[in-house]
N, C-alpha and C positions, 0 to 999 in steps of 0.2 A: 319429320324435316325430311325435304325434298331435297337428295343428295344431290339429283341431274343438277339441281339450279342452282347448288352453294357457291356463292362468290361470283355471281353475275350481278352484280353493279352498273349503273350507268346506261349505257348505251352498244352495239354492236363495236361502234368505232369509235368511241371514247369510253372503255370499260372504268370501274371504278371497284376500290373494296366495300363491301360491304360489313358491316355492325350487325352480328348477331347477340341472341339473346344467351341466355345463360340461365342456366336453375342450379338449385342442390345448393350444398356447400360453399359457397363462391368464394374467390380470395379476394382479399381486401387490394385495394388499387395500391402499385408499387410498379418500383423500377430497379435495375440492378437484378433481376433474379434471372436464372434459368428456369427451360420448361423441354421436358426432353420427349421424345419420341422412343416408347418400348415395346412398341408391338400390338398386336391386338386395339386398333384404333384408340391406346390409350397413350397420353402426353403428363408426364409428372413434372410439377411447376415445384422450384424448391428456394428457398431465400427470399433476399430482397429487400429494399428498406419502404416502410411504407408511410407517412403521415405526409406533412405540409412542410415548407420553406421553413429554416431552421429547427424541426421539429422531426426529425427523420429517425425510425426506430430502426434498429438491423433488427430480423426475424432468421428463425429456425425453422419455418411453417414448411409441410409440404402437404400438397393435394396432388388431387387423382383429375383428370378431364378425361371421358367421356366421347372424343371426339364425335362420335356418331351421332350422338344426343346434346352434347354443349352440358353433358349433367357433370358438375364439380364434387367430389366427395376428398375430406379431408383424409390425410391416412396417420393415421395411428398407431408408429411402428415404436418396436421392443430394443431393448440392447443398446450400443452405445451410439448415443445422438450426437453430431456433427456443430460446434456452436452454430450461433446467430450468424450469420453473413450476405453478401453481396460484393459482385463486383468479382464472383468465385467463374468459375467453371464447369461442365458439367458433363457425360455422355453415354448412352447406354451400351456397354461391353457384350451384353448377353440381351437375351427373350426376357422383359420385368426384370432386368440387372441396371444399376445407372451407380455409376462412379461421379464422387465431387472431389475437386480440389481447390485450394488457396479462399483466397477473396479477401474482405476487410470487415474488422467487425466494430468501425465505427470508435472514436476519441482517439482516433491518428493510429489505428493500433492493423496487424494485420492478424487474421486465424494460423493458426498451425501450419505445418508442414506436413500433414494426415493427409492417406489418401483412406473417405469415407464411403464403404457401397453401400447401398441399399436394394433390397433384396425383396419382391413383391411379386415371387410368384407364386404363392399363396399370401390372398389379397388379404384373407382372415388375420393370419399371423405377419406380417409388412416387419423387416427388420432391418434396422442399419448399426455399421460392425465396420471397426475400425481395421483395416486392409495391413497385417503386418510387414513390414519393409527394411528390407535390413539397408545398412550403408548411405551413401549421404544421396540425398534426397532433391529435387528444384529449388528448394527452400522455399518461405515465403512470400506470397506475390499476390497482387490482385490486377485484376483488368487483362490477363492474360486468355491464354485459346486452349485447349482442352479437346482433343479427337481421339476416334478407338479409328483404327487399320488394321484390323486383323492384321497379328493378334498385340498389336502394339496399340498401346497409351501415348498418345504424344502431346507434350505441353512448351508452349510458345511462347515466347516473349512476355509483356507484362511490365510490371512497376514492384521493386522490392522492397518496397518504401523508402530509395534513396534514390532511382537511376530506373528508367526505363531500361528492358533488355531485348536481345534477340537471341537467346539461348536456346537450344534445342535440345529436352527430356524424354526419353522413351522407357515407356516397362512394359515387358511381355508376357502377358497375363497368359501364358500357355509354358511359365518356366519358372517353377519353383525350388527357393523361397524368392520371392518378388524383391527384385532391387531395380533401382531406377539407373540409370543408364544415361551419363549428358552425350551427346552428336557431333563431330569432327565434323565437317562440314567441306568438300574439297571444293579448289576455288578460292578467288578473295571475293567471288559476287554474291550479294545476299540483300536481304532487306535490312533496311536498319532500324536501332533498338526502338522499339513502340507499345502500344498499350491502347487498349481499349479499341483493339481492330477488333476482326472477325476471321475464322480457319473451318473449311470443310473441305471431306475428301469425297473427291470427284470419282466418280465409280462405272463411267461409262466415254467413252471416247478419247482422243490422243490424251489426257489427261487423265487416264484411269490409276486411281491407284496413290497420285498426289495430292497430297497435304493441299492445298490452295489456301491462298494468307491474301487479304485484301485490308488495303487504306490503315487507321489509327491517327495516333499520335505520337508526335516525338517528345525526347526530354525539352525539345524549347518549343513547345507548344504548337505546333506548325502540326494539321492535319492533313494525310498521305489521301493518294489515291492509286498507288502502286499495287501490282498482282504477282506474285511469286507464286511458283509449286514446288514443292519438297519431295526431294522423292528418293527413293532406296532404290539403289543398281541390286545388281540377283546376288552380285560380289561381296554386297553389304558396305559400299560404297556408299554417301550423301551429298546430294547438293541442291542446289537451288535452281532454277529457272526462270526468268521473267517472263510471264504472259508479255506474247506480240499483239499488237493492234492494228486490225490492219484496214479496220473501215469501222467507221459511224463514229461520237461525238466522244470523247474521253469522261467517264464518268468524272463528276465532282468530287473534288477531298471531301473525307468526313474521316468520324470515330463515332464510337457510341451507340453501333448499327449492328446490325443481325447478315446473315446468308445461306441461303441453302440452296444446294443443287437439285437440278430436278434433268434427268438427264445428264449430258453432258454440258448442259447451260446454270453456269455461275450465276445465281441473282443475289442479290445488294441490296438490302431494305432497308430505308432509314438512314436513320444518324442524324448528325449534325457535324455545320462546318462553320466558318467563320461569322455567321447570323443564324443567333440560334433561333430566331424566328421564320429561319427559311427552311419551309419541306424538300426535302433533296430527292428525286424521282428514284422508282427501284430501276436498279440498273441492272443490265443482263449483260454475260459476258456468255460467246459462244462458242466453246475450248476446241469448236473442228472450222469454223470457221473466221476463229479471232474477230468476231465481229463484235462492237456495245451497241447496246441500244437500250432508249430510256423510256419504262412503263410512267403509270401513275405514281403518285406516292404514296405510301401509307402514313405520310404525317408522326409520323414517332420516331424518338430515339431513347436510348438508354430500357428498349423493349428485349422481344424474346421469338425468336418466328422458327415456325417448320413448316415442312411440306409432308402431301397424303396426297399419293394419285398426283393430279394436276393442279390441286389446291392448293393455297399458298396462306399459310395462316401467321397472323402477328399478335399478341398478347402485353398487356400492358405500357408500360414506359411514359415520359412525357408528351404530350401533347405541344408540338411548337406556338401554340398559340396562346396557352398559358403552361410556361416552361415552369415551375416551381409546384405543382401539385399534379401526381400522379396519376393514370387513368387504370379502369380493369378491363377494358374497352377488349373484346374479341371479334378481331377486322378478317376477312375469310375473302380470294380473291383466285377466281378463276383462271391462272396459269396459262393455258392454250390459246384461252379467249383472249384475253391480251396481249400477247405476244401476236397472234394471228390481227389483230387492229393495228399492231405497231411495223411489222412486216408490210401489211397493206398501205404503209406512212401515213396513217391517221393517229399521230399519237394525242393525250390530251394535254389542252395547252395549259394545264398547269407544270405537269411534265417537259413539254418542251420549252417554257420559257425560266423555266431552271435549270435548261442544261443552256441556256445563251449564255456568252460572254466566257466560257472554259478556258481558262489558259492550257499551256502546253507542260506550266511545270509540275512537278509529283507534286508539291505542296504548298498551301498557304498556309498564311497568320490566321491560329487561331484565336476565337474571343472568348472572355469567360461572360456563363450565362449566368442570368441574375440570381441570385438567391447562393448555395451551392449544391448543385447538381451533377457538376461534374466529376469531381472526386466522394470518394468516401472513406479518405486517411486523413483532409488537413483539417476539417474544421472540428472544432471542440462541440460545438454543439450537437452531435451527435449520441445519441446515449442507447447502449445495450438493452436489447428487449429484457423485459424485467421475469421472462423466465427462463432466459438463458445464464449458459456457465459462465464466468467471469473470462474474460480476453487470455488466452494464452501468452506468458512474456515474449517477449522480439527477439530476435535472434541475435545470438554475441554477437560483437563489437568485432572480432577476428575473422567472420565471417561465415566462416564455415558454417554447415549444415545436414549437423548430423540427424539421421534418422528419428524419428517416434521408436522406442522399445516396443518390440514384440509384444501381442500381447498372449497372456497364458490357453487365450479360446482357440476353440479349433476356428476354422474358418472354408467353409465350401470352396471350392476352387473359381477364382475369379473368369466371369468369363468361360468356365467350360476347360476342361483338358482337349485337346486337338482330339482326341479317339470321340468325347463327347460334347464336340462343337453344337454349338445351336446355331445353324443358319437362315431359321427361319426355311417357308415351303421352297422348295426347288422349282422355277417355274419359267414358262419363256414369256419372253418378253412380247406387249401387244404390238410390236414395231420393228419392223426389218429397215437392215439399211441394205439399198438399191443402188447399182452403181451405173447409169445413165452413159455410152458412149459409144463411138462406133469404134478407137481404140486405146489410146492410153491417155487420154484426158482423165482430169481429176473431179470429174463434177458424181458425188454420190448423195444420196437424199435419204430421208423418212420416210414412209409409207408407213400406213397400216396393215397390219399382217391380214384384216378381213378382206384387202383387194389382191390376194396375188390369188388366180384360179382355184387348186389344191386346197391351200389351207384355210383360204377364205371362206370355203362352208361347213368348217371343224369349229367356228369361233362357237357359233349361235346353237350348235346342234346338240341335243339332250347326251346324245352316247360322246359327248367330247371334254372333255375337261374345261390343253393347250402346252577345268579340264587338268589333263591330267597333264604336268610339263613334257614337254617332247623336244626330239635333238631337231634343228631346223630344217636337216632334210625329211622330218616326216612332216612338219609343217607345212613344207610346200607343196606337197601334193593336195592338201584338202584348201589351203590357201588359195594356190590358185586357179582350182574348181571352181571356189565362191567368189572371188574377183574376175570372173570369165563368165558364170554361170548366173550368178543372182542380179540382175541387171531387168528388175519390173520396169521400167519404161522404153529400154532400150532393146533387149536381147530380139534379135534375129536369129533364122535356123542359115547353117551356113546353104552355102549356094551347091557345094560339093554335097551329097543326103548318103555317100559312105562313107564318112570320114567324120574323126569321135576329136571335140577338144583334146583328149587326155589318150598315151599311148596306151597298150595292154601291159606294159610293164604298172607303169603308174595309179590305172584302175586294179590291178592287183593290190597295189602295197596300200591303196585305200581300201579295198575290201579286209584286206589285214589289219587294220585302223581300226576300221567299226567292227569289227568283231573280238578286238581286245575293249573296246568300249562297252561291247551287249553281255563281256561273257561276267562283268563285275556287277547287273543290274539282275532286277528281280524277273521273276515271268510273269507276275501283276506289279505295277507300277504305284505307285502311293505318289499321287500328285495336289498340285495348289492349284489354286484359282490366284488374279486370271488369266484364261488360259484361253489359246483358239484353239477348234478341233477340224480339223481338214476331212472328210471320206477321200473315194475313192479318184485316183486322180488318171491312171493308166495312160502314161505318156503323154497326156494332153500338157503340155511344157508351157504352152503359151495360157492355159488356164490359169497355172498355178503362178504365173509370173502376175495375170490378173489380176490374182487376188491380191497379192504382196503388193502391187499398186498401188490398188485403191483402198487397202486397209492395212495396211503397214507389212513391212519385212523383218526377217529376222534377221535385223543387222546393228548396228549400234551407230549408225551415219544418219543421215536427215533423212526421214521418210524411215526407218526400224524403230523398235520398240523395244526388244531384246533385253534391254535393261528392267523392265517392267513385266514383260510378256513371259510365258509359255506354250511352246504349240506341239500339239500331239497329230499324228498322221495316222489313221487307222488303217494302214495298208492297201495294198493293190494299187504299188507306184508303178508298175512295171504292166507293159500285153497292152494290144490292139492299138495306141496310141506310136506316134512317131518317133517319139523321141523320150523313149524308155529308159538311156542312159543318161540324158541330163537330165532327166527328173531321181531317179534312183544313187546319181554319183552326187548332186547337189544337197541331196536329202541325209548322206553317209558324211558328208563332208560339215554339213552343219553341225552332223550327231556328234562328229570327231570334236567338234569346235567347243559348242554349248552340250556337252555330255549329260546335262544335270535341266536343263530347259528348252532341247529337242527332243521328243518322245515320239518314235517308230514302234507301230506293232503291228502283228504279222497282217495281212489278207490270203483268201485261197489261193491269188496269185502268186507268193510269194513261194513258190512250189515245184520243184524240178519236170516234175510230171504234168502241171500245166501249162508253167510258162515256157516249154520246149515247144508248144503247140498254138501258145496263143501270141509268137511273134518276137517273146526277146532271145532267145535263143537265135535265132537269124539276125535279129540288128546285132548281137553281136559276134556274132561271125562275118556279118557285112560290112562292119563301121571299126571292129577291132582288127581283123585281121586276123582271125584266130581259129583252130578247131575245138569246138564248144565243148567234143567228147573228150578233149585232153583232158585229165584228172587236174592238172593244176592251168585250162582255164580260167579267164574269166569270169565266163557264166556258171563256173560249178564253183568260185571263189561266194559270186554274188550266194549263191542258194546255200554254201554252207553259213555264210553270215546270216541268211531267213530263217535257216533253221533254230538261231538263237535269240531272233527277234522276240519280245515276248509277245504275247497273247490278248493280254487286256491292261487296264488301267481304271484305277479308283481315285473320281477328283475330289477331295476333301472329304470322303470316306463316304459322300451321299449321291456319285454318281458312277456306274459302269461304264467305262469304255470298252468294244469289243469293236471284232471285225462282221463277222456274221450278225448269231443270235447264242440263244440260251437250247434253242432245240427243244429236245427232250429228254437229253438226258443229263443235261446242265444243270446243279439244283442250288451249290453255295461257290463264293469265292473262292474258300480257303482249297475248293477239291481242284481249282484252276489253278490256283499258287503254286502248288501242290506238284505240278507236271516240271517233268528234267527235261533239260534240253541236252543235245542235240534232238530237237523235236521233229519224228516223220513222219508224215499225214499218209496211211492207209487209203487207196485208191477205192479198197474193197472192206472198210470197216468189218471184223470176224471180231473184237471182244469189245467191252463198255466202255474200255479207255480210248482206244482207237473213236468209234462213234462219239465218244465227247469231244474229241477233237474236232471231228465233223461235222458237230453242231457248231460247234465256235465259229468254223470257218464258213461255214456253207450255209447254216437256217437263214431265214424270211420269217416275218412277220407274218400270219397268213391275211390273206386279201384285204377285210376290214375287221372291224370290232364287233361282227356280229360272230363268228367260225370260232371259237374255240378250240379247246384241246390244239393235239399237235396230231396234222392230219401231213397228207399226198404232196409234195412239191413236184409239179408237173413239169413246171417249166426247168426246172435242173434236172430232175431226174426220170426221164420223160421213159425210160425203160421201168419206173413202177418200184426198186427195187426196192424202196423201203426208206432208205438210209440217208435221203436229205430229205428234210422234211421242213412243215411251217407251221410255227405255236403261236397259240390264239392268245387274245388279253389276259384270260384268268393266268396262264404259264405265267407273266410277265409279273401279275400281281402276286400270284404266290412267291416267285423267287425274291421279288424286294421285302414281301411281309420274312421270310425266309431268312434274309441278308440284311437286315436292319440294321445301321440308319440310311443303306441305300435308300433312293426314293424316286430313281430313274435309271434309267439305261439308253445312249448313246450309241448310236453304230450304224456303219456305214453299208457294201456289199450291195445296193441296188439302185439302181438309177430312178430317181424319183424328180417331178416336172417340175417344182418352185426350188427344186435344192436340196428342201428339208422336206420332210412330212412326218407328223404325229400318230402313234399308235397307241393305244390303251387305255384312252383318255390322258393324253399327253405323257402316259408314265415312260415310255419308249420313242426316241426320235430317229429318223434316219437322215446322213446325210450324204451328199452325192456333189464332189466339187470338180469333176467333168463337163462344161457345159456344150452340149448339141451330142451329145456321146457316140462315139462312131461315127457324127456326120448323120445321123439317124433319126433321133428325137426329140431336137430342139428343147429339149427339157437347159433348167439355168440352174448353174451352177452353187455354191454356199459354203461357207462355212460358219462355225458355231462359235461362238465369243460367249464364256462362262465370265460373267465379273464376280466379283470378290464377292457380292451378295447371291451368287448362284442364283442368279436372272441368267436366262439363256439368251442371246440377238441375235439371228440368226443375220448374215449379211452377204446378200445374194451376189452375181453377174449374171448376165445373160449372154446368148451367141453372138458373135458377130461373124463378119462376112471373111472367109477365108481365102488368102491369094496361094499359098502354100496348102497342101497336104496334110494334115496332122495325123491320119490314121494309114496303118499299113492297109494297103489294097487287097493284098492275096490271101489275108487275114479274114477280112472282111466278109470275099466271098467264099472262102469255106468254112469259116465259122462268125454268120452274123450275131449281133450282140444281142445280149439277152435284152427282153424291153422291160421297159419301166414299168413298176405298180399298177396294178391296172387301176385305170382310169372310173368315175363310178358311173353305173347307167345312167344316170341322170343325167352327166354331164353330155355324155354319147347319142342320149336321145333329144337334145337342149329344152330339158325340163329343170323345175327348180326341185331343188333335194325337198324334200319334210322337213320342218324345223328350218331353216336357212333364213334368215334376212340380207337380202338381196341392197 
């Protein structure tokens, strides 16, 4: 099968779904089933109803599809098999592990409230098991949704056999014993009770981390077209946010559809509305631009869908032309091609026609379909699968929802405990976000990573992969600082370069508050995704504001994302730039306000010996009107706080973040975590411990992947003492192997032309956030957005014209900036590098 041409039906201007051939032990035609992507190009189909009008049979079938070859195989699993069911929900909780919940069993009955797990890690001995859950459960229901947003399973809505629901239940798979908890949502706004809606987790863009719900049908048989995002704040609160629609025709009301996220785009696939014979277009909602767009219709409802790369797959369900007999069609659409055609303004006639006449109301009347294709609980003509067990008894009349008693057998960790969580491969996104502006506009676009001058030549290379309660007086210091400095689109420097927002006493107090927080935190932080990672800022405060303006800022107002995001800054906040005080005081203030969400680690310039000569001491003297040599000066207080900064962070046990590198002496994370604070940096290391500190803060990767071992760092150690070194890709590989499950290192410390650069076949990434470093290099600045699935998305800004001096001119004259990482020889000569496709 030619993978490159899959889903390319129709023409470039009028794309269509392609019906693909299937082989192997194929499932029979069905509807109301689920298909769940479980990794390794595999999809698991479970349950659903087969047959024709009036003779539908509910099944407990389980099949596996190899998506690369379209080969089906029946899953012959051992253990405690679930009841036959349809209109249930399924979700992948770990690689090769899937759970199902709820559904209808036919004859007006609902399946039990047990949660079942299918473990196919060993395909030769696949196993079903009933997950032991204590306490109250969501109860019996059908037509609901269930998604997995690590570490939570989330069940929403559906019908309990008597009425539609809009309740939310969560189960933490990392906390044993397992218990369902009903969520109380802040505020009064939220979606109506509904059934046959769709839900999926957004993993990129402004809605990252939200469960997004679309459409469905109300208890009054009205179909819906509203879109809601459910988010959990870092303090544990939950709320609903209705998705804004700024451009494009709103989608048609529908239910019995499916949805998939492609990056930051939500795709609503198929479904039915008031007219059962009318196909509905595939609707696309861009969570970044808040724009709706219509694509070609899949012409199905009660089907299932999944996404893989840029391909959208749909399986089974009813064809609108014959809505009484289900299909077994596998349809594929190349989404990038279809979206490109739509953006060019040339949509298919079918999609265009079906979008005409949409009203502005959120609902429209639903019409009954021929036969009994809408619900699985009412028709008496349903019969259970002959091979299935009897239906479970109905829920007690008093409404109580007792959980199924725990079974005696042992259950492996659901989704794995946190230390062994399987996120799949840590990888760099093939697309980066690039900000296009002269100053503070909001124009951001995605480009292929291969289009960047430096990183592009690595894509095809054979050597590459890819709050503590405080008094009001204390709060006023950091609150004042944040209110006046965290102004991403409007901040401008003071006309007097010798003054500062805070006086010396206020700065001193801010340092005390920050030190109080830092003393409570570990030397190596354990952090969670999603998280944004920033590299060196070096007092280039305008660049920090530009990054906040383009890609959201750490606050809870408009344009902020602190409710759903952590921030990690990799050191070198000060020196060289003209606004070190603004930079470090804002970061300290944010640390005080959000101690568990704003994370600061130490760089080599957070050291009194260094920042005494690279500008920060002189800036404190001049702008705070103090004598830095005074033991209680702000400069000394800053450096006392710097000595308590962590020197490393680990994201989801998989990504190590530090400032410099591992040099030749850093071998384990444990030895770094055991370092005691205050940590003093020896300018001439005499012991292995002192050398380890030097390596963490000062070492660099070698010039390219072909230079192995530990070598001299002539740029930073011109005297050749051998104390500051470069480390090769072999050191990175051996370090990660020794510190499993680590699989990636993110570091800062070096200016890189694209704002980020990969090394060691993509196992190490350098990130640098200051653009046009010191006015010398014309480099881009970047942050790295680590999504929940550990995909790393670079987000870039480029240099802009400066009307205000951004750097300390005296420091530039005495100590020119360290040059960026070496430019490839081929680029210097204007030649193409071997093995690189242009």
